[in-house]
Backbone bond lengths (Angstrom), bond angles and torsions (degrees), N, CA, C in turn:
res aa  C-N    CA-C-N  psi(-1)  N-CA   C-N-CA  omega(-1)  CA-C   N-CA-C  phi
1 M - - - 1.466 - - 1.518 110.48 -
2 S 1.359 117.05 -44.28 1.458 120.80 -179.42 1.516 111.15 -69.30
3 A 1.359 116.80 -35.09 1.466 120.39 178.75 1.521 110.53 -65.90
4 A 1.330 117.37 -42.96 1.470 120.55 179.12 1.516 110.86 -65.37
5 L 1.334 117.04 -37.49 1.465 120.57 179.08 1.516 111.01 -65.89
6 S 1.345 117.04 -41.17 1.473 120.47 -179.91 1.520 110.99 -67.30
7 R 1.368 117.15 -37.68 1.466 120.26 178.02 1.529 110.88 -64.69
8 G 1.348 116.71 -42.24 1.468 119.62 178.81 1.512 112.05 -65.18
9 L 1.330 117.15 -36.80 1.468 120.95 177.90 1.519 110.81 -67.37
10 C 1.328 117.06 -38.40 1.473 120.33 178.66 1.522 110.47 -64.75
11 R 1.334 118.34 -40.60 1.459 120.92 178.86 1.524 111.14 -64.54
12 A 1.341 116.08 -41.05 1.470 118.91 -179.40 1.508 111.49 -66.66
13 L 1.316 116.97 -36.00 1.468 119.65 -179.30 1.509 112.23 -77.60
14 S 1.324 117.82 -25.84 1.477 120.04 -179.11 1.508 111.85 -71.50
15 R 1.336 117.96 -20.45 1.467 121.01 179.22 1.528 112.16 -71.11
16 H 1.297 117.28 -22.50 1.473 121.10 -174.72 1.529 110.31 -103.89
17 T 1.302 117.90 38.50 1.474 120.26 -178.52 1.510 111.75 -78.22
18 A 1.339 118.25 -29.44 1.464 119.81 -177.17 1.508 112.48 -66.01
19 P 1.323 120.90 -50.09 1.462 119.41 178.18 1.509 112.24 -63.51
20 S 1.344 116.60 -32.47 1.454 117.44 -177.97 1.508 111.38 -68.61
21 S 1.378 118.81 -30.84 1.457 121.20 179.04 1.508 111.27 -69.62
22 L 1.350 116.00 -32.05 1.459 119.09 177.56 1.520 111.25 -70.71
23 L 1.341 115.53 -41.21 1.450 118.31 -178.26 1.515 112.85 -71.62
24 L 1.301 117.16 -25.74 1.460 120.44 -178.03 1.518 112.12 -90.34
25 G 1.328 116.99 7.37 1.470 119.14 174.04 1.507 113.33 79.92
26 G 1.322 120.08 28.68 1.449 122.93 173.26 1.503 114.59 85.98
27 H 1.318 119.88 12.72 1.458 120.72 175.87 1.517 108.14 -75.47
28 H 1.331 114.97 105.62 1.455 120.18 -173.49 1.526 112.03 -67.44
29 R 1.333 116.13 -37.09 1.445 118.95 -177.89 1.537 111.15 -68.65
30 A 1.319 115.13 -38.49 1.467 118.25 179.18 1.514 110.76 -69.80
31 G 1.361 118.51 -33.35 1.459 121.15 -179.25 1.505 112.55 -70.59
32 L 1.325 118.88 -29.39 1.447 120.26 179.87 1.521 112.81 -73.94
33 S 1.335 118.01 -20.85 1.463 120.52 -178.95 1.524 110.26 -76.44
34 P 1.296 117.19 132.92 1.479 119.19 -179.97 1.516 113.23 -73.29
35 W 1.297 118.62 -12.00 1.463 120.90 -176.55 1.515 113.17 -86.76
36 F 1.341 117.85 -5.04 1.459 120.58 -177.62 1.520 111.22 -111.06
37 A 1.331 118.93 27.37 1.458 122.26 177.88 1.524 109.20 -74.14
38 P 1.342 118.15 144.54 1.473 119.38 179.42 1.521 111.33 -68.72
39 V 1.305 113.93 156.89 1.456 120.02 -177.60 1.520 111.60 -68.69
40 M 1.309 118.83 -31.23 1.457 122.46 -176.14 1.533 112.14 -65.36
41 T 1.335 117.92 -22.14 1.465 119.64 -178.50 1.516 113.25 -82.19
42 L 1.349 118.73 -11.70 1.457 121.42 -179.66 1.523 110.39 -82.74
43 K 1.316 116.00 137.78 1.457 121.93 177.96 1.530 108.34 -111.08
44 T 1.311 115.58 121.78 1.471 119.34 -178.46 1.512 113.24 -99.78
45 S 1.330 119.43 -13.59 1.463 121.54 -179.18 1.518 110.21 -111.16
46 A 1.323 116.25 149.65 1.459 121.49 -179.29 1.521 109.51 -75.77
47 P 1.313 117.71 147.76 1.473 119.74 178.25 1.519 110.81 -68.05
48 L 1.314 115.52 138.20 1.458 121.50 -179.03 1.523 108.54 -100.09
49 R 1.320 115.99 110.46 1.470 120.88 -178.61 1.526 111.30 -115.76
50 A 1.354 118.17 19.20 1.452 120.79 -178.55 1.517 110.69 -86.57
51 E 1.305 115.35 153.58 1.448 121.16 177.48 1.522 108.78 -125.25
52 P 1.324 117.95 150.10 1.469 119.87 -178.40 1.525 111.33 -63.75
53 K 1.347 113.49 148.18 1.456 118.92 179.96 1.516 110.51 -69.10
54 K 1.303 114.19 139.38 1.456 119.25 178.77 1.525 109.94 -77.45
55 K 1.301 115.97 133.53 1.458 120.54 178.77 1.525 110.11 -74.01
56 K 1.336 113.13 132.63 1.462 118.08 178.83 1.523 110.11 -76.70
57 K 1.284 114.54 139.56 1.457 119.06 178.18 1.525 109.22 -75.89
58 V 1.346 115.11 124.06 1.459 120.88 -178.85 1.514 109.05 -95.84
59 D 1.324 114.19 128.91 1.460 119.68 179.37 1.531 107.85 -74.90
60 P 1.332 119.36 121.78 1.480 120.54 -178.68 1.528 112.79 -62.12
61 R 1.343 116.95 -33.04 1.471 118.81 179.55 1.535 110.87 -68.02
62 R 1.337 115.57 -39.81 1.469 118.81 178.92 1.537 110.86 -66.55
63 E 1.330 115.78 -41.27 1.466 119.11 178.09 1.517 111.24 -63.52
64 H 1.331 116.94 -38.39 1.461 120.64 178.17 1.534 110.67 -66.04
65 M 1.327 116.88 -37.90 1.465 120.63 178.94 1.530 111.16 -66.21
66 L 1.340 117.45 -39.31 1.456 120.58 178.14 1.526 111.37 -63.95
67 K 1.339 115.82 -43.18 1.467 119.84 178.75 1.522 110.89 -64.16
68 E 1.342 116.47 -39.79 1.462 120.13 179.80 1.532 110.84 -66.03
69 R 1.345 117.04 -39.08 1.456 121.03 178.54 1.538 111.16 -65.47
70 M 1.341 115.77 -41.10 1.456 119.60 178.22 1.523 111.40 -65.34
71 R 1.347 117.05 -38.30 1.463 120.86 179.23 1.525 110.90 -65.24
72 K 1.341 117.64 -37.70 1.463 120.69 178.29 1.523 111.03 -67.57
73 K 1.353 117.15 -38.80 1.456 120.20 178.31 1.525 111.37 -63.49
74 L 1.344 116.42 -42.55 1.458 120.04 178.72 1.522 111.29 -64.59
75 K 1.325 116.45 -38.57 1.452 119.62 179.50 1.523 111.30 -65.90
76 K 1.356 116.48 -37.27 1.456 120.29 178.75 1.537 111.19 -69.50
77 M 1.340 116.66 -36.32 1.458 119.82 178.51 1.523 111.90 -68.58
78 E 1.327 117.59 -31.65 1.469 120.58 178.67 1.520 111.41 -68.89
79 K 1.334 117.50 -30.07 1.459 120.00 -179.68 1.526 112.18 -71.55
80 V 1.331 117.55 -30.09 1.469 121.21 -178.08 1.529 109.12 -74.54
81 A 1.351 116.60 132.46 1.470 121.23 179.52 1.526 109.91 -68.93
82 P 1.329 117.21 143.96 1.472 118.84 179.64 1.512 111.53 -68.38
83 E 1.324 115.46 143.46 1.464 120.79 179.55 1.523 109.89 -78.65
84 F 1.323 115.43 138.00 1.454 120.58 178.98 1.526 109.96 -80.85
85 I 1.313 115.57 143.51 1.460 121.22 179.29 1.521 108.59 -77.38
86 P 1.320 119.56 123.70 1.472 120.42 -178.65 1.523 111.41 -71.31
87 L 1.323 115.25 143.75 1.460 121.82 177.09 1.526 108.34 -98.57
88 D 1.314 115.08 100.94 1.467 119.53 -176.48 1.516 112.03 -69.60
89 D 1.350 117.12 -25.84 1.461 119.05 -178.25 1.526 112.21 -69.91
90 L 1.344 118.11 -25.94 1.458 121.57 -176.53 1.524 112.64 -98.61
91 I 1.311 117.50 -1.69 1.462 121.39 -179.06 1.521 108.34 -98.70
92 T 1.318 115.64 121.53 1.463 120.29 178.44 1.514 109.22 -81.46
93 P 1.330 117.89 130.77 1.473 119.22 178.67 1.530 111.30 -59.92
94 T 1.329 115.81 146.77 1.470 120.51 -177.75 1.524 112.10 -66.29
95 K 1.315 117.46 -29.26 1.466 118.47 -179.59 1.527 111.76 -69.69
96 C 1.358 117.12 -21.96 1.467 119.97 177.06 1.528 111.86 -82.81
97 L 1.337 116.91 -17.88 1.460 120.33 179.50 1.526 112.64 -86.18
98 D 1.304 118.08 -7.38 1.460 121.53 -179.39 1.534 109.02 -76.22
99 E 1.349 115.86 114.21 1.467 120.32 -177.59 1.522 112.81 -76.80
100 T 1.314 116.99 -14.82 1.461 119.03 -179.32 1.520 112.52 -78.19
101 R 1.341 116.62 -13.35 1.454 119.54 179.51 1.523 109.56 -78.37
102 E 1.290 117.60 106.86 1.458 123.56 178.12 1.519 108.91 -134.31
103 R 1.322 113.69 139.92 1.450 118.78 177.83 1.530 108.92 -83.49
104 S 1.289 115.08 119.16 1.464 119.08 -178.16 1.522 110.43 -74.76
105 A 1.341 115.55 138.49 1.467 120.32 -179.86 1.524 110.04 -71.39
106 P 1.326 115.94 142.45 1.478 117.77 -179.97 1.533 110.90 -67.54
107 R 1.300 115.75 141.47 1.462 120.85 179.99 1.533 109.16 -83.85
108 L 1.349 115.10 122.80 1.454 121.17 -179.41 1.521 110.00 -103.20
109 S 1.296 113.76 152.22 1.472 118.39 176.46 1.527 109.70 -74.71
110 F 1.330 116.09 166.65 1.469 120.62 -178.81 1.525 111.52 -63.53
111 G 1.314 118.18 -41.18 1.464 121.12 179.75 1.519 112.18 -65.88
112 E 1.365 116.01 -38.60 1.466 119.58 179.59 1.525 110.87 -67.71
113 S 1.333 118.29 -43.14 1.465 120.78 179.87 1.530 111.24 -65.52
114 E 1.338 117.98 -39.28 1.468 120.30 177.74 1.531 110.75 -65.99
115 G 1.319 117.11 -40.31 1.463 120.07 178.71 1.516 111.88 -63.21
116 R 1.350 116.86 -39.86 1.469 120.23 179.04 1.526 110.97 -67.77
117 A 1.329 117.34 -37.99 1.464 120.66 179.14 1.524 110.76 -65.31
118 L 1.332 117.62 -43.36 1.466 120.53 178.31 1.522 111.75 -65.48
119 L 1.347 116.76 -37.83 1.471 120.38 178.54 1.525 110.89 -66.27
120 L 1.339 117.47 -38.73 1.452 120.91 177.77 1.529 111.48 -65.52
121 K 1.327 117.92 -40.63 1.472 121.17 177.87 1.527 110.82 -64.56
122 E 1.319 116.60 -41.49 1.465 119.66 179.35 1.516 111.30 -65.37
123 W 1.328 116.48 -37.89 1.475 120.08 178.59 1.527 110.68 -66.81
124 C 1.327 118.26 -40.69 1.463 121.30 177.92 1.533 110.43 -64.18
125 R 1.323 116.81 -39.68 1.462 119.90 178.58 1.538 111.00 -64.48
126 Y 1.312 116.82 -41.05 1.472 120.67 179.50 1.529 111.04 -64.64
127 K 1.336 117.81 -44.03 1.467 120.51 -179.97 1.526 111.50 -66.77
128 Q 1.330 117.81 -33.48 1.465 120.16 177.63 1.522 110.55 -67.39
129 E 1.317 117.45 -42.86 1.458 120.34 177.97 1.529 111.10 -63.68
130 Q 1.326 116.96 -39.09 1.465 120.04 178.37 1.523 110.93 -64.61
131 H 1.324 117.59 -42.57 1.465 121.20 178.91 1.531 111.68 -63.87
132 M 1.334 117.26 -43.04 1.458 120.47 179.96 1.522 111.37 -64.81
133 A 1.345 117.63 -36.41 1.465 120.36 177.65 1.526 110.82 -65.77
134 E 1.352 117.59 -40.28 1.469 120.81 178.48 1.533 110.49 -65.35
135 V 1.332 117.48 -42.48 1.476 120.32 179.42 1.520 110.65 -63.47
136 Q 1.317 117.04 -41.81 1.470 120.44 179.95 1.528 111.14 -65.24
137 A 1.352 117.00 -38.90 1.474 120.06 178.76 1.517 110.54 -65.28
138 V 1.317 117.88 -39.24 1.470 120.50 178.95 1.527 110.05 -67.24
139 E 1.316 117.60 -43.13 1.467 120.58 178.97 1.538 111.48 -62.02
140 L 1.345 117.64 -41.48 1.468 120.05 177.43 1.525 111.51 -64.12
141 A 1.352 117.04 -38.81 1.462 119.97 179.46 1.526 110.70 -66.86
142 L 1.334 117.26 -41.92 1.464 120.11 179.10 1.537 111.09 -66.36
143 E 1.311 117.71 -39.06 1.462 121.17 178.25 1.530 110.88 -65.15
144 A 1.343 116.56 -41.99 1.461 119.44 177.45 1.523 110.87 -65.15
145 Q 1.337 117.81 -37.35 1.466 121.39 179.22 1.532 110.36 -66.62
146 R 1.345 116.70 -40.82 1.471 119.45 179.84 1.531 111.09 -64.82
147 E 1.315 116.84 -41.93 1.468 119.98 178.61 1.523 111.30 -65.26
148 A 1.330 116.51 -39.43 1.468 119.31 179.73 1.521 111.07 -66.62
149 L 1.348 117.47 -38.68 1.460 119.70 178.57 1.530 111.26 -67.21
150 E 1.316 117.49 -38.00 1.470 119.77 178.01 1.530 111.05 -64.33
151 E 1.333 118.02 -43.06 1.461 120.68 177.41 1.520 111.03 -64.49
152 L 1.388 116.60 -37.30 1.471 119.84 179.33 1.512 111.13 -68.80
153 K 1.353 116.83 -33.43 1.464 119.77 179.04 1.524 110.98 -67.39
154 L 1.344 117.04 -35.82 1.469 120.39 176.99 1.522 111.50 -67.80
155 E 1.348 116.69 -31.64 1.466 119.81 -179.08 1.519 111.38 -79.06
156 S 1.409 117.54 -52.46 1.466 120.19 -175.98 1.528 108.49 -151.80
157 E 1.350 113.91 129.11 1.474 119.65 179.05 1.521 111.06 -72.45
158 E 1.349 117.50 -35.26 1.472 120.82 -179.32 1.530 111.22 -65.67
159 L 1.332 115.97 -43.54 1.463 118.72 178.12 1.525 111.63 -66.63
160 Y 1.339 116.33 -32.70 1.456 120.17 178.71 1.537 110.78 -66.02
161 Q 1.362 116.74 -44.12 1.472 120.40 178.34 1.533 111.45 -66.77
162 A 1.345 115.93 -36.54 1.469 118.66 177.86 1.520 111.18 -67.63
163 A 1.341 117.05 -32.92 1.465 120.16 179.70 1.518 111.75 -71.81
164 L 1.346 117.27 -26.80 1.465 119.73 179.33 1.530 112.59 -76.53
165 K 1.340 117.76 -20.05 1.467 120.42 -179.51 1.540 109.90 -71.39
166 P 1.337 117.86 146.97 1.484 120.16 178.47 1.524 111.32 -70.29
167 D 1.304 116.54 141.65 1.455 122.60 -179.73 1.531 109.17 -89.56
168 P 1.357 118.66 113.00 1.475 119.30 -178.85 1.523 113.11 -70.63
169 L 1.349 116.08 -21.22 1.470 118.70 -178.89 1.526 112.65 -84.50
170 L 1.333 117.05 -8.83 1.457 119.25 -178.84 1.533 110.80 -70.39
171 F 1.328 116.13 -45.95 1.462 121.53 174.85 1.535 108.04 -126.15
172 P 1.337 117.76 92.19 1.482 119.94 -178.49 1.530 111.36 -72.08
173 F 1.327 114.96 83.06 1.468 119.97 -177.33 1.522 108.84 -131.09
174 T 1.294 116.80 125.09 1.465 122.32 176.81 1.523 108.41 -122.14
175 H 1.315 114.91 141.83 1.462 119.82 -177.47 1.513 108.91 -138.64
176 E 1.324 115.04 133.61 1.464 121.68 177.20 1.525 108.88 -113.16
177 G 1.306 115.14 149.65 1.457 119.97 -178.73 1.515 112.19 -70.55
178 P 1.315 116.59 171.71 1.479 119.50 179.87 1.519 110.98 -66.11
179 A 1.309 116.25 131.68 1.462 122.18 -179.77 1.525 108.97 -100.54
180 Y 1.330 116.34 138.59 1.457 121.37 179.54 1.525 108.37 -91.17
181 T 1.300 117.10 111.39 1.464 122.29 178.46 1.515 108.71 -128.64
182 P 1.313 117.85 143.09 1.480 119.19 178.71 1.521 110.66 -68.13
183 P 1.335 117.86 147.59 1.466 120.03 -179.96 1.534 111.44 -71.07
184 K 1.303 115.03 152.97 1.465 120.65 177.64 1.523 108.96 -78.94
185 S 1.330 115.57 126.17 1.466 119.53 -176.23 1.521 112.42 -72.89
186 K 1.333 118.22 -31.98 1.470 121.78 -176.79 1.519 112.52 -96.28
187 Y 1.331 117.66 8.73 1.462 120.01 -178.51 1.523 109.94 -80.08
188 E 1.311 115.86 129.28 1.453 121.78 177.47 1.519 108.60 -112.96
189 A 1.308 116.03 118.47 1.458 120.08 -178.89 1.520 109.88 -66.95
190 P 1.320 117.81 134.70 1.468 119.24 -179.03 1.516 111.20 -71.89
191 D 1.315 115.31 133.42 1.463 121.61 176.92 1.516 109.04 -103.81
192 G 1.302 116.21 135.41 1.457 119.53 177.26 1.515 111.15 -76.33
193 K 1.307 115.96 176.51 1.446 121.05 178.39 1.528 109.03 -74.74
194 Y 1.322 115.14 127.61 1.453 119.00 -179.90 1.528 108.60 -151.35
195 N 1.298 115.23 160.64 1.461 122.29 177.07 1.519 108.41 -98.51
196 D 1.310 115.86 118.23 1.459 121.13 -178.44 1.529 109.26 -80.16
197 I 1.329 116.44 110.90 1.472 121.58 179.33 1.527 110.17 -114.40
198 T 1.335 116.60 26.54 1.458 120.21 -178.92 1.522 110.06 -68.84
199 K 1.321 116.30 130.63 1.467 120.98 178.40 1.519 109.25 -82.23
200 V 1.320 115.89 134.94 1.456 122.12 -179.95 1.527 108.01 -104.96
201 Y 1.337 115.64 124.31 1.457 121.18 -179.33 1.527 109.39 -109.01
202 T 1.288 117.16 140.35 1.466 123.14 177.54 1.505 109.49 -117.20
203 Q 1.319 114.83 135.08 1.458 119.05 -178.85 1.526 110.52 -76.59
């Protein structure tokens, strides 16, 4: 590729030997060499032989007909009422409205159903015993508290009244009512990562 390029350059430069001999003061040997051609004889830009496109003559009657046709189409589109955008979130799918669609219960064997019934009875018995134990523990605690308060009342009335007051340190909980504050205008609520599948409708 480089050899062919150098050969083509040598041929192009050899054509301009006559002006180079004049500029070099008549040195015939220097003028015959293709490497001593003057810079002014080299062309770096391609010749431009293009001509501007001829403008087509537009028939005024045809242009008027096109404008009239477009005006009629626009007038017809204005008469048609705009279509409303459907709200997919409020439309229940038809397959969910079918009342015949019911999931059939799995058929269990006799041994499996009896085992489940016995397990359910045992679980109910266990929860009942747990509930009765909790109720009995609460009743014993309340009875012990009542007896202790009666003994304290016999000893000192002041200590008895102090014992009836609620202890704020037992449950350190403070609560304030709702405060009315204006919303922040520059606050942007953070949105989590989600895939936007919103359908875009064009009128």
